[in-house]
MARKE-562791 format. One record per residue (C-alpha): residue in one letter; x, y, z. Coordinates in steps of 0.001 Angstrom, whole numbers, padded with zeros to 6 digits, always signed. Example, Ala and Ser with C-alpha at 12.3 -4.5 7.8 and 13.67 -1.06 7.14 Angstrom:
<rs>
A+012300-004500+007800
S+013670-001060+007140
</rs>
This chain:
<rs>
X-082887+044031-042313
X-080210+045729-040246
X-076501+044983-040516
X-075528+045478-036862
X-075006+042028-035387
X-074168+040479-038763
X-070798+039731-040340
X-070967+041933-043423
X-068142+042207-045941
X-065241+044267-044587
X-064814+047735-046075
X-061060+047134-046412
X-061202+043443-047280
X-060935+043428-051078
X-058148+046009-051188
X-056018+044055-048755
X-056777+040686-050309
X-055866+041872-053825
X-052844+043955-052872
X-054485+047184-054003
X-054215+048676-050487
X-051167+050940-050197
X-048958+050807-047111
X-046278+053387-046330
X-043481+051548-048090
X-045647+051155-051208
X-045735+054926-051704
X-043207+056941-053656
X-042998+060650-054468
X-040906+062551-057025
X-037431+063375-055750
X-037874+061213-052666
X-034897+060466-050406
X-034505+057616-047937
X-033824+058376-044300
X-031769+056603-041654
X-031346+057104-037914
X-027931+056924-036224
X-028457+055609-032701
X-026492+055302-029506
X-024777+051996-028807
X-024504+052593-025066
X-027197+052763-022376
X-025940+055809-020468
X-023328+058476-021056
X-022469+061795-022648
X-021529+062469-026253
X-017973+063735-026667
X-017795+063947-030451
X-019394+062769-033700
X-017288+061900-036738
X-018652+061349-040241
X-016459+058787-042027
X-017999+059067-045496
X-018181+061404-048446
X-021084+063719-047620
X-021801+064533-051272
X-025497+063928-051915
X-026312+063437-048224
X-028633+065444-046013
X-027469+065366-042392
X-029547+066617-039464
X-028921+066761-035728
X-030483+068541-032755
X-029174+071913-033968
X-031517+071676-036972
X-034649+071593-034832
X-036543+074849-035461
X-038584+075027-032253
X-038530+072528-029352
X-036509+069319-029114
X-039324+067574-027290
X-041651+064746-028318
X-044799+066268-026858
X-046900+063697-025017
X-047475+063673-021245
X-044167+065047-019966
X-041721+067159-021972
X-038726+064963-021202
X-037934+062958-024364
X-035941+064648-027148
X-036297+063911-030832
X-032499+063813-031006
X-029890+063601-028267
X-028171+066888-027552
X-025566+065743-025021
X-026740+063008-022639
X-027632+059486-023762
X-030251+057811-021579
X-030806+054500-023368
X-029412+052173-025991
X-030617+052949-029537
X-031453+056560-028688
X-031550+058733-031865
X-028566+061056-032308
X-028142+061950-035991
X-030286+061624-039127
X-029062+060931-042652
X-030875+061002-045994
X-029778+060014-049496
X-031393+059079-052781
X-029608+055730-052832
X-030451+053253-050067
X-027173+051351-050441
X-025101+054493-050080
X-027205+055498-047101
X-026659+052201-045299
X-022932+052241-046076
X-022369+055652-044475
X-020307+055293-041279
X-020860+057599-038318
X-018633+057263-035250
X-019858+058597-031907
X-017423+058905-029006
X-018911+058807-025492
X-018089+059425-021894
X-019733+056311-020484
X-021753+056136-017275
X-022997+053207-015238
X-026589+052509-016348
X-029530+051811-014046
X-031121+048619-015348
X-033143+047273-012386
X-036408+049138-011696
X-036405+047952-008083
X-032988+049562-007561
X-033784+052794-009395
X-033817+056009-007325
X-036056+057804-009844
X-039851+057490-009792
X-041616+058546-012985
X-045144+058208-011576
X-046813+056995-008371
X-050389+056248-007469
X-052355+055310-004364
X-055793+053704-004248
X-057420+053224-000830
X-060687+051660+000197
X-061541+050806+003813
X-058919+050004+006489
X-056525+047353+005209
X-054346+047008+008293
X-057302+046551+010631
X-058871+044016+008253
X-055623+042050+007933
X-055406+041864+011724
X-058797+040125+011830
X-058213+037774+008862
X-058137+034017+009480
X-055347+033615+006939
X-052921+035911+005107
X-051508+034741+001777
X-048577+036504+000135
X-047079+036270-003342
X-044793+038077-005774
X-045455+037918-009510
X-043266+039074-012394
X-043902+039750-016055
X-041336+040551-018737
X-041260+042834-021745
X-043389+041918-024727
X-042703+043020-028301
X-045662+044063-030463
X-044542+042275-033660
X-047090+044067-035827
X-046836+042671-039342
X-045703+046035-040798
X-042796+047871-039118
X-042941+051596-038390
X-042706+053757-041489
X-043510+057314-042614
X-042946+059691-045518
X-042576+063426-044868
X-043249+065869-047706
X-042697+069644-047590
X-046097+071290-048100
X-047410+074873-047813
X-044363+076026-045904
X-044791+073159-043476
X-045034+069400-043674
X-047345+066576-044677
X-046694+063147-043180
X-048055+059897-044577
X-047505+056797-042517
X-048325+053716-040521
X-049952+055588-037676
X-052428+054658-034956
X-053175+058167-033626
X-052805+060915-036278
X-053496+063850-033968
X-050792+062680-031547
X-048365+063155-034428
X-049795+066604-035171
X-049188+067641-031557
X-045621+066328-031601
X-044744+067986-034914
X-046129+071334-033794
X-043838+071051-030776
X-040945+070373-033162
X-041763+073076-035728
X-043747+075661-033800
X-047435+076051-032926
X-048290+077955-036122
X-046604+075524-038504
X-048681+073844-041182
X-048855+070160-040225
X-050918+067557-042027
X-050928+063873-041072
X-052460+061163-043255
X-052755+057556-042135
X-051820+055071-044834
X-052973+051468-044661
X-051481+050167-041447
X-050378+046614-040828
X-051207+046246-037163
X-050469+048374-034128
X-051327+046775-030755
X-050377+050114-029152
X-046910+050136-030701
X-048006+052776-033214
X-049767+054947-030641
X-046974+057240-029448
X-043859+056063-031311
X-044853+057359-034796
X-044421+060874-033386
X-040689+060147-033102
X-040148+058713-036575
X-042406+061394-038110
X-040285+064066-036457
X-037124+062546-037886
X-038510+062329-041420
X-039797+065904-041094
X-036404+067322-040100
X-034719+065645-043060
X-037466+066627-045521
X-037410+070272-044510
X-033621+070458-044629
X-033439+068732-048031
X-036648+070345-049303
X-037563+066934-050709
X-039809+064067-049610
X-038085+061678-047194
X-039177+058121-046416
X-038063+056294-043266
X-039115+052673-042880
X-037527+050573-040157
X-036389+047039-040767
X-037542+044451-038240
X-034375+044577-036139
X-034395+048360-035769
X-038097+048311-034985
X-037646+045717-032236
X-034492+047327-030830
X-035600+050954-030732
X-039363+051143-030239
X-041549+050737-027159
X-042618+047462-025534
X-044953+046233-022823
X-043814+047375-019381
X-042188+044651-017272
X-043777+044441-013833
X-043287+043192-010299
X-046544+042879-008357
X-046721+041872-004692
X-049941+040693-003065
X-050801+040324+000612
X-054349+039046+000937
X-056404+038436+004054
X-059235+035897+003874
X-061729+034267+006164
X-061924+030471+006473
X-064850+030298+004057
X-062805+032093+001380
X-064283+035581+001667
X-061755+038268+000761
X-061207+040461+003812
X-058317+042665+002684
X-056138+043114-000414
X-052784+044878-000156
X-051138+045243-003575
X-047855+046845-004609
X-047191+047382-008335
X-043836+048320-009862
X-043456+048793-013612
X-040292+049543-015565
X-040925+052773-017463
X-037570+052922-019210
X-035601+056102-019851
X-038480+058533-020510
X-042005+058976-019197
X-043897+058425-022493
X-047234+056830-021502
X-046096+055179-018253
X-048385+057294-016012
X-051554+056159-017756
X-050330+052573-018120
X-049712+052554-014362
X-053152+054068-013742
X-055022+051402-015671
X-052828+048665-014220
X-053388+049931-010693
X-057136+050286-011076
X-057376+046674-012318
X-054902+045309-009747
X-057549+043982-007326
X-059205+042033-010132
X-062959+041577-010634
X-063535+040922-006947
X-065509+042511-004166
X-063556+043423-001088
X-064232+046183+001424
X-060596+046835+002287
X-058141+047461-000536
X-054816+049260-000680
X-052988+049576-003999
X-049662+051348-004419
X-048057+051781-007805
X-044745+053117-009068
X-043359+053540-012582
X-039590+053548-012321
X-036801+054995-014465
X-034203+052706-016034
X-031615+053271-018756
X-033529+051123-021239
X-035619+052113-024271
X-038878+053639-023034
X-041788+051265-022622
X-045180+052377-023810
X-048629+051446-025007
X-049413+047789-025617
X-052785+046095-025928
X-054217+045929-022407
X-052218+048926-021181
X-051080+047693-017744
X-054088+045486-017021
X-052541+042240-018351
X-049649+042629-015903
X-051740+043281-012812
X-054508+040833-013690
X-051914+038133-014276
X-050743+038737-010717
X-054148+038796-009048
X-055430+035728-010911
X-052299+033680-010211
X-052586+034814-006600
X-056240+033777-006356
X-055276+030189-007152
X-052588+030378-004466
X-055228+031623-002002
X-057561+028783-002994
X-054790+026220-002428
X-053975+027701+000982
X-057639+027441+001997
X-058095+023981+000491
X-061017+025031-001713
X-061296+024815-005488
X-060520+027925-007579
X-064016+028158-009053
X-065689+028276-005639
X-063295+030987-004448
X-064125+033133-007459
X-067863+032495-007226
X-067786+033669-003621
X-065924+036886-004342
X-066772+037921-007913
X-068216+041399-008364
X-071980+041716-008775
X-074198+044605-009824
X-074345+047017-006901
X-070868+046119-005604
X-068067+048688-005523
X-064619+048362-007077
X-061293+049404-005538
X-061952+053019-006602
X-065448+052999-005089
X-067263+052717-008437
X-070659+051092-008025
X-071251+048567-010777
X-074428+048635-012815
X-076621+045961-014345
X-074141+045214-017149
X-071746+043596-014662
X-071220+040025-015911
X-068481+038394-013821
X-070549+035444-012632
X-072074+034911-016059
X-068737+034546-017871
X-067326+032411-015062
X-070274+030048-015117
X-070298+029718-018904
X-066540+029086-019096
X-066681+026420-016387
X-069630+024745-018120
X-068267+024875-021677
X-064825+023607-020714
X-066113+020877-018366
X-063656+022389-015897
X-064483+020498-012732
X-064518+017052-014331
X-061279+017664-016203
X-059605+019059-013096
X-060224+015738-011369
X-059385+013668-014449
X-056046+015430-015085
X-054807+014974-011508
X-051547+013030-011464
X-051041+013257-015245
X-048953+015529-017456
X-052025+017627-018165
X-053302+020594-016219
X-056278+022938-016384
X-056566+026467-015037
X-058846+029448-015326
X-058730+033212-015035
X-061574+035656-014413
X-060952+039204-015633
X-062470+042488-016700
X-061392+045521-018677
X-062538+049122-018437
X-063789+050550-021739
X-062533+053968-022814
X-060065+056380-021263
X-059533+056209-017514
X-061383+058613-015233
X-061878+062072-016705
X-059840+061252-019812
X-062794+061058-022191
X-064114+064395-020953
X-060735+066061-021569
X-060439+064522-025034
X-063746+066028-026194
X-063706+063643-029159
X-065653+064560-032288
X-067099+062725-035272
X-068762+063921-038446
X-071146+062623-041100
X-071617+064254-044483
X-073813+063469-047446
X-072384+062361-050774
X-074075+062052-054149
X-074675+058351-053468
X-074963+058096-049707
X-073078+059233-046649
X-069442+059562-045597
X-067977+058925-042126
X-065256+061369-041063
X-063298+060365-037983
X-059619+060173-037034
X-060113+056650-035671
X-057760+054442-037653
X-058167+051067-039307
X-055226+048939-038157
X-056733+045558-038929
X-059387+045447-036223
X-062313+046501-038435
X-062861+050173-037573
X-064202+051178-040997
X-066584+048264-041177
X-067959+048594-037671
X-068483+052364-037929
X-070249+051944-041275
X-072574+049327-039759
X-073548+051639-036896
X-074258+054534-039273
X-076134+052397-041809
X-078554+050951-039275
X-079102+054219-037415
X-079686+056192-040601
X-081689+053401-042239
X-079563+053213-045388
X-077767+050334-047112
X-074375+049448-045692
X-072899+049743-049190
X-073886+053439-049368
X-071739+054334-046348
X-068135+055195-047123
X-065421+055901-044577
X-062914+058676-045241
X-059187+058107-044941
X-057943+059764-041746
X-056370+063054-042870
X-056025+065641-040110
X-056934+068578-042365
X-060203+066875-043317
X-061432+064837-040334
X-062207+065971-036791
X-060143+064789-033833
X-061969+061680-032605
X-059323+060902-030020
X-056721+058162-030279
X-057480+054652-031521
X-056711+053070-028165
X-058286+052021-024863
X-061067+049863-026336
X-062908+053098-027172
X-063242+053156-030962
X-066534+051280-031048
X-068066+052312-027740
X-067099+056003-027667
X-066557+057063-031289
X-069230+054675-032536
X-071715+056288-030162
X-070849+059775-031448
X-071475+058555-034986
X-074773+057027-033919
X-075864+060424-032558
X-074718+062107-035789
X-076792+059639-037788
X-079847+060164-035583
X-079721+063926-036167
X-079044+063522-039881
X-082031+061198-040209
X-084246+063915-038732
X-082771+066530-041070
X-083351+064349-044134
X-087072+064495-043462
X-087802+061108-044986
X-085599+061578-048057
X-082712+059257-048812
X-079237+060828-048558
X-078902+060783-052360
X-082329+062408-052837
X-081573+065134-050297
X-078173+065789-051883
X-079730+066193-055355
X-082425+068576-054093
X-080600+070590-051446
X-076890+069989-051815
X-074363+069203-049064
X-075360+068404-045502
X-073128+067484-042570
X-073515+066818-038860
X-070696+067192-036318
X-071051+065868-032775
X-068868+065743-029656
X-068665+062949-027111
X-071030+063326-024162
X-069984+061208-021162
X-072824+059707-019128
X-073993+062344-016646
X-073522+060076-013625
X-069740+059676-014034
X-067710+061208-011196
X-063936+060898-010922
X-061143+062499-008852
X-057750+062369-010578
X-055912+063129-007334
X-057472+060498-005066
X-058309+057847-007678
X-061833+057702-006333
X-064998+057362-008358
X-066087+055967-011699
X-062860+054849-013359
X-064648+053723-016541
X-068097+054127-017991
X-068423+050350-018159
X-066428+047119-018168
X-066251+044147-020489
X-065890+040779-018749
X-064108+037546-019555
X-063171+034122-018278
X-060538+031917-019919
X-059900+028246-019264
X-056543+026888-020436
X-055644+023228-020773
X-051930+022426-021074
X-049557+019495-021302
X-046064+019395-019786
X-043165+017525-021356
X-041375+016250-018232
X-038099+015873-020154
X-037832+019277-021855
X-040149+021129-019418
X-041939+022697-022365
X-045578+023565-021772
X-047897+023063-024736
X-051378+024579-024684
X-053983+022006-025707
X-057174+024052-025690
X-058460+027441-024579
X-062058+028263-023775
X-062587+032026-024058
X-065879+033473-022841
X-066170+037244-023279
X-069072+039583-022542
X-068879+042645-024805
X-072272+044339-024609
X-073093+043859-028285
X-071015+042285-031035
X-071528+044777-033875
X-069750+042417-036307
X-069603+038901-034803
X-066833+037614-037089
X-064604+040598-036322
X-065375+040236-032616
X-064452+036564-032735
X-061265+037470-034598
X-060334+039965-031886
X-060855+037313-029210
X-058920+034625-031073
X-056069+037005-031917
X-055849+038442-028416
X-055916+034954-026941
X-053057+033805-029196
X-051090+036930-028306
X-051744+036228-024632
X-050491+032653-025019
X-047268+034035-026485
X-046972+036397-023504
X-047523+033447-021169
X-045126+030901-022665
X-042906+032038-025522
X-042176+035733-025891
X-038982+036313-023943
X-037273+039649-024559
X-033637+039101-023610
X-032207+042351-022256
X-028426+042719-022300
X-026551+045913-021393
X-029794+047859-021597
X-030986+046679-025000
X-032909+043845-026625
X-030358+041158-027481
X-032754+039014-029525
X-034179+041714-031792
X-035098+039416-034659
X-037795+036859-035298
X-035324+033958-035421
X-035021+033992-031638
X-037850+036195-030407
X-040536+033548-030690
X-044213+034349-031248
X-046978+031766-031625
X-047527+030378-035102
X-050614+028489-036183
X-048848+025306-035079
X-048367+026724-031565
X-051958+027930-031241
X-054420+025391-029852
X-058126+025177-030642
X-059867+028215-029138
X-063525+027802-028212
X-064973+031321-028292
X-068268+032253-026663
X-069539+035830-026970
X-072053+036955-024341
X-074025+040188-024618
X-075146+042277-021643
X-075760+045681-023253
X-074234+048908-021965
X-077015+051503-022323
X-074691+054322-023454
X-072875+052293-026109
X-073948+052093-029757
X-076568+049341-029849
X-075292+048394-026369
X-071658+047786-027393
X-068741+047950-024957
X-065030+047887-025750
X-063480+044616-026903
X-060008+045099-028397
X-057976+044732-025206
X-060095+042387-023096
X-058922+039118-024739
X-055265+039558-023772
X-055952+039903-020034
X-056854+036273-019376
X-054649+033743-021197
X-051434+034189-019197
X-052924+033646-015730
X-055102+030799-017018
X-051990+029058-018388
X-049975+029618-015210
X-052864+028318-013121
X-052971+025222-015342
X-049251+024749-014646
X-049990+025151-010929
X-052537+022344-011297
X-049543+020184-012304
X-047982+020955-008927
X-045541+023616-010180
X-045770+027042-008538
X-044881+029439-011368
X-045070+033143-010555
X-043318+034603-013591
X-043970+034862-017317
X-043059+033920-019920
X-043066+030466-018329
X-040169+029138-020395
X-038562+025780-019589
X-035931+027658-017578
X-038626+029240-015396
X-040369+025864-015001
X-037052+024273-013981
X-036419+026979-011384
X-039922+026501-009968
X-039433+022718-009822
X-036058+023135-008128
X-037496+025397-005432
X-040134+022867-004340
</rs>
């Protein structure tokens, strides 16, 4: 019997359950020092002087002058320094690094920075600096709007969101072979390699090893390059291992967050509810440096028209500079912001037309053969109507919508989709690789895809076991170490199963042929080592133009529909979720329990985004950078979640699998806001705190 489609024991389960798994802060090396980052306490200005008010005996001190090659965190644009040279562009920007063998002495060291202050830019809509723009055009929007029976407009806002991974950022840098080895809580090891080679020089020896990692959600995609660079500078200067592990406050204050957004919709419809034209303007707050804002904006823009068919679409997007800590990757990568806007807007359109929100979506949902905003023609694995119908049926939506009328309860839904893999030509440029090699007892998977709690090791082992026809227990998965594993691309973009898993499936198919009917152990005993290395091959039909944003944005899409039921306390204006129905179509659930866990976790995270998680920004920094007053959902805040997994296989995915990791966070926020709208309160901003509810009530 095969293991794909069954919930086998996790490869990492016993180690984590028993405490045997080692995270970055569990590791120690002889002679190790502890590192600390001295950060700016202003949002904008120029450094005048730095004074060290402590006895420097036993300390290692590093600043920008100690950088051997380039003071640039290499990513998309070469604009962000590892350490400030002169100009401060955001609060908590790194300036100086300290290391000492004694943590107490390290924390007691006082560094005074004197600044020439400047007036910061804190409002993205008032910023004169554009970090990235995009334009997506389909049809003739102005002509279509002129013929529409009704035009509905709306503006929708989303705030920052903090990742709150269970383990803060942490790394250890160790001098090795004239260069550096970095062990740490890392989502994308080869990103760190690229950044450190920028820091040290292209010929430097750089080795990056992922330790057990307690969650990421995108927050450990690009930021570990920064902390790894800091630990590296101190380690090389001291010629000793250096560990830097952030506490929760520093992690929340200094690292990236979800981009805040302002999305404006102007939608033309006919009297029967057919979408005639969609005019969408997207603004996201990129913060002080580019980081990943261009690709976040791209995905957000491509998803901004939602899972709907419309012949006339115009989408404009801008990522704007502000003097705030840079925003970056977060689960969903721009799509939760824009799909919140379009789904909240669809309910406003339905109300303006006097038709129910299900009928409006049924009329306009994408079908196989339809084209998206970029002109991509959808294939047979399009499942918008299927997830919508199942969610409406399972939740008893129509009956409850009538029954809740006039009460303190409301019900709302959101239809959504999420592109699997890198946008456009991204997967082709990545040229991701994966490798299988025989061992004395079975086979070993070698990939740089990281296990961050989502089940990477388990799922990859299942794919290899079934393809090769060997027991699941005989498949081991190597720890990601960049001198040993090939570059499989980053562990992001809902690609680890669909893209890397497919490469491994092809490796296993070839290895099975090479084994000639022998088991891996038998072949190894008779003939010795055997390995197979493969590179990703995008489907031959994909066409994409990076300049015009036309063509096949993604190889396929996963589809979802959430129904949220809420209750409003009319005295406190608190909204309490009562139940969520989450229907998600994922191609093939390789490991059903892990898939269900992804959906439940993403749904809970989306409920926090919708109702609770308010990042308070003051003078350019997070004022509530602690878990006492940055509130995330606990088990007591999380309602029953009814999960339904549908499967409409994607032919080029392993066993038909699509991406899943990001899809579940796209739907909860708009479903909740639409449930609040059912109560007669027009909320257009999240998190929908009591203050936001009060403002919406007052404006009626």
